C-alpha positions as CSV (number, residue, x, y, z in Angstrom):
1,M,114.0,90.0,97.6
2,N,115.1,86.4,98.6
3,E,114.8,85.2,102.4
4,S,117.9,85.0,103.4
5,A,118.2,89.0,102.4
6,L,115.4,89.7,104.7
7,R,116.7,87.8,107.3
8,A,119.6,89.4,107.0
9,V,118.4,93.0,107.5
10,E,116.0,91.2,110.2
11,R,118.9,90.0,112.5
12,A,120.4,93.5,112.3
13,I,117.2,95.2,113.7
14,E,116.9,92.9,116.6
15,F,120.7,93.7,117.1
16,M,119.6,97.0,117.6
17,H,116.8,96.1,119.5
18,S,119.2,94.7,121.9
19,N,121.7,97.7,122.4
20,L,119.2,100.5,122.1
21,S,121.5,102.1,124.7
22,E,124.7,101.4,123.3
23,E,126.7,103.0,120.6
24,V,126.0,101.1,117.4
25,T,128.5,101.4,114.6
26,I,127.4,100.2,110.4
27,D,130.3,98.2,111.2
28,D,128.0,96.3,114.5
29,L,124.8,95.9,112.2
30,A,126.7,94.7,109.2
31,G,128.8,92.1,111.2
32,A,125.2,91.1,112.9
33,A,124.0,90.6,109.2
34,N,127.0,88.8,107.7
35,F,127.4,91.4,105.2
36,S,130.1,93.4,103.6
37,K,129.1,97.3,105.1
38,F,128.7,98.5,101.9
39,H,126.3,95.8,100.2
40,F,124.2,96.0,103.9
41,T,124.2,99.7,103.8
42,R,122.1,99.2,100.2
43,L,120.4,95.6,101.3
44,F,119.2,97.5,104.6
45,G,117.9,100.8,102.5
46,S,115.7,98.8,99.9
47,V,114.4,97.0,102.4
48,T,113.2,99.4,104.9
49,G,112.8,102.4,102.7
50,V,115.5,104.4,105.1
51,S,119.2,104.0,106.1
52,P,120.6,102.1,109.0
53,A,120.8,105.0,111.4
54,R,117.6,106.5,110.7
55,Y,115.8,102.7,111.4
56,L,118.1,103.0,114.5
57,T,116.9,106.8,115.5
58,A,113.5,105.6,114.9
59,L,113.8,102.8,116.9
60,R,115.7,104.3,120.2
61,L,112.4,107.2,119.8
62,A,109.9,104.8,119.6
63,E,111.6,102.8,122.8
64,A,111.6,106.3,124.4
65,K,107.5,107.4,124.0
66,R,107.4,104.1,125.7
67,L,108.9,104.5,128.6
68,L,107.9,108.3,129.0
69,L,104.2,106.9,129.3
70,Q,104.8,103.0,131.2
71,S,108.2,104.2,133.5
72,E,108.6,107.3,136.5
73,S,112.1,107.8,135.0
74,S,113.1,111.1,134.0
75,V,113.7,112.6,130.6
76,A,117.4,112.8,131.4
77,E,117.5,109.1,132.2
78,I,115.3,107.9,129.6
79,S,117.8,110.0,127.1
80,Y,120.6,107.9,128.1
81,Q,118.7,104.2,128.2
82,V,117.8,104.6,124.5
83,G,121.4,106.0,123.2
84,Y,121.7,109.3,123.3
85,N,124.6,111.0,125.6
86,S,123.2,114.7,125.8
87,P,119.6,114.6,127.1
88,G,119.0,118.2,125.4
89,T,120.2,116.6,121.8
90,F,117.9,113.9,123.0
91,S,114.9,116.2,123.6
92,S,115.5,118.4,120.3
93,R,115.2,115.1,118.3
94,F,112.1,114.0,120.2
95,K,110.3,117.0,119.6
96,M,111.3,117.0,116.0
97,C,110.2,113.3,115.4
98,V,107.4,113.1,117.6
99,G,105.9,116.6,117.8
100,L,105.9,117.1,121.2
101,S,109.1,117.5,123.7
102,P,109.8,114.2,126.1
103,T,108.0,116.4,129.1
104,A,104.5,117.6,126.6
105,F,104.7,114.1,125.0
106,R,104.7,112.2,128.9
107,R,101.7,115.4,130.2
108,S,99.4,114.9,127.4
109,S,99.5,110.6,127.6
110,G,101.2,110.6,124.7
111,C,98.3,113.0,122.0
112,Y,98.8,116.2,120.5
113,P,96.7,118.5,122.7
114,L,94.7,120.2,120.5
115,R,93.2,123.7,119.4
116,A,89.9,124.4,118.2
117,D,88.8,122.9,114.2
118,S,90.2,124.6,111.8
119,R,88.4,123.7,108.9
120,A,87.2,127.9,108.7
121,G,91.1,128.7,108.1
122,L,91.8,126.3,105.9
123,A,88.8,126.8,103.6
124,Q,90.5,129.9,103.2
125,R,93.6,128.7,101.8
126,S,94.8,128.9,97.6
127,A,96.1,125.5,97.7
128,A,95.3,122.2,95.9
129,T,93.0,119.1,97.5
130,I,93.8,115.5,97.3
131,H,90.9,113.4,96.8
132,G,91.6,109.6,98.6
133,R,90.5,106.4,99.0
134,M,91.3,103.7,101.8
135,H,91.8,100.1,101.3
136,A,91.7,97.9,103.8
137,F,94.2,94.8,103.2
138,T,92.8,92.9,106.8
139,P,89.9,95.1,109.0
140,P,91.2,97.1,111.0
141,T,91.4,95.7,114.6
142,R,91.2,99.4,116.5
143,G,90.1,102.5,117.0
144,E,89.7,105.7,113.8
145,T,91.5,105.4,110.7
146,F,94.0,108.9,110.8
147,V,95.6,109.9,107.5
148,G,97.6,112.9,107.3
149,I,100.0,115.0,104.9
150,F,103.3,114.9,105.9
151,P,106.8,116.4,104.3
152,D,108.8,113.1,105.6
153,A,108.8,109.9,104.3
154,I,108.0,108.1,107.6
155,L,105.6,108.5,109.4
156,Q,106.9,111.5,112.2
157,G,106.5,114.8,113.5
158,V,103.2,117.4,112.8
159,P,100.8,116.4,109.7
160,S,100.0,119.4,107.9
161,I,96.7,118.3,107.1
162,Y,94.5,115.4,108.7
163,S,91.6,113.8,108.3
164,A,90.2,110.8,110.6
165,L,87.8,107.6,109.0
166,L,85.8,105.4,111.0
167,E,86.1,102.8,108.4
168,P,88.2,102.5,105.0
169,G,86.7,104.4,102.1
170,P,87.1,108.1,100.5
171,F,88.4,110.8,102.2
172,T,89.5,114.5,101.4
173,L,92.7,116.1,102.0
174,A,91.9,120.2,101.5
175,G,94.2,123.7,101.4
176,V,97.1,121.1,100.7
177,P,100.3,123.7,100.3
178,D,102.3,123.7,97.3
179,G,105.4,121.4,97.7
180,T,106.4,117.6,97.9
181,W,104.5,115.7,100.6
182,Y,103.8,112.1,101.8
183,V,100.3,110.7,102.7
184,H,100.7,108.5,105.5
185,A,97.7,106.5,107.2
186,C,97.1,104.6,110.3
187,A,94.7,102.6,111.6
188,A,95.9,101.9,115.4
189,A,97.2,104.0,118.2
190,P,100.6,103.9,117.6
191,V,102.1,105.3,120.9
192,A,102.7,102.0,122.9
193,S,102.6,99.8,120.2
194,M,106.1,99.6,119.8
195,S,108.1,96.4,122.0
196,A,111.0,95.5,122.8
197,T,112.3,92.8,120.5
198,A,112.0,92.5,116.8
199,T,109.7,89.4,117.2
200,E,107.1,91.2,119.9
201,L,107.1,94.2,116.9
202,S,105.6,92.4,114.8
203,A,103.1,90.5,116.6
204,E,100.2,92.7,116.7
205,P,101.2,96.2,114.7
206,P,99.4,99.0,114.0
207,Y,98.0,98.8,110.1
208,I,99.7,101.6,108.2
209,A,99.5,102.8,104.5
210,S,101.7,105.5,102.7
211,S,101.7,107.2,99.3
212,G,104.3,109.7,97.6
213,P,106.1,111.4,97.0
214,I,103.4,113.5,95.8
215,V,104.5,117.2,94.1
216,V,101.5,119.3,94.7
217,R,100.9,122.9,92.9
218,S,98.2,124.8,93.1
219,D,97.9,125.2,89.5
220,V,97.1,121.3,90.0
221,P,93.3,121.9,92.0
222,A,92.6,118.3,92.6
223,M,94.8,114.6,93.1
224,A,94.1,111.5,93.8
225,V,95.9,108.4,96.0
226,E,94.9,105.2,96.7
227,L,95.7,104.0,100.0
228,V,95.9,100.2,101.4
229,L,96.1,99.9,105.1
230,R,98.3,96.8,106.0
231,P,99.8,95.4,109.1
232,R,103.3,97.0,109.9
233,C,105.9,94.8,109.8
234,V,109.2,94.1,111.4
235,F,110.9,95.9,108.4
236,D,108.8,99.0,108.5
237,P,110.2,102.0,110.6
238,P,108.5,102.7,114.1
239,V,105.5,105.4,114.1
240,L,106.9,108.3,115.7
241,M,103.8,110.5,115.5
242,A,102.0,111.2,119.0
243,S,98.4,110.1,119.2
244,P,96.2,113.0,117.6
245,E,93.2,113.7,119.6
246,I,90.8,113.5,117.0
247,S,87.9,114.0,118.5
248,A,88.5,116.8,119.9
249,V,88.6,118.7,116.3
250,G,86.2,117.5,114.7
251,R,86.4,114.7,111.7
252,F,88.6,117.1,109.3
253,G,91.3,120.1,110.4
254,E,94.8,120.9,110.8
255,F,96.7,120.3,113.9
256,L,97.2,123.7,116.0
257,L,99.2,122.8,118.3
258,E,98.8,124.5,122.3
259,E,102.0,126.6,123.1
260,E,104.3,124.5,125.4
261,A,105.2,127.3,127.6
262,S,105.5,124.6,130.8
263,A,107.3,122.1,128.7
264,G,110.5,120.6,129.2
């Protein structure tokens, strides 16, 4: 991809950052990039891996995560600040992409409240095992490396299976159900790392890695993947999942969220 094309996509992303509370159309973004909307849409997808609309949604929810943790604004106020006209729609989208409702996310300080380790339950599954190896493009700066199985091409929601590593190396994800999955890894807490501008966002990114789609079938009991951690750049969609409380459940397991009876 040539430099002018990358710069055009970056201009569009900067425009998104500057207008999170406003209605943004594909024409607005194409204008910021100085391309026709048809050429811009194809270009944006080839650079980021997602559509402009999906990237904008991810930015809005990442900013909502930051506001929930760093401000005293209500959920309704935050929903308007990130471009949602309906707090109900915002809350539904937030829970789908982050894994917790906005209220539960704030109450848990941005972490998944997990139950006990579920290794015993996983051992009873008749499903495949993914054996992998994590490589570091550069040494991670902080925190454990989380790796999980997700149904989506971007790192959002709740992983089906996860593992955690103190440093790059081999890992195993056992009990993976049949289906099409993506393996995503993140070596830094994603909660407060999304900055207000594209320039600030790329200044200190978390480390990420992805592989997929991977078609898992129980008649193929073992599969192998290789992941290379790299700094997240401005063209990567924000990490939307909440931070896993890995230490609370051990080093291997399945996410089992607590009931959110009191969550808004």
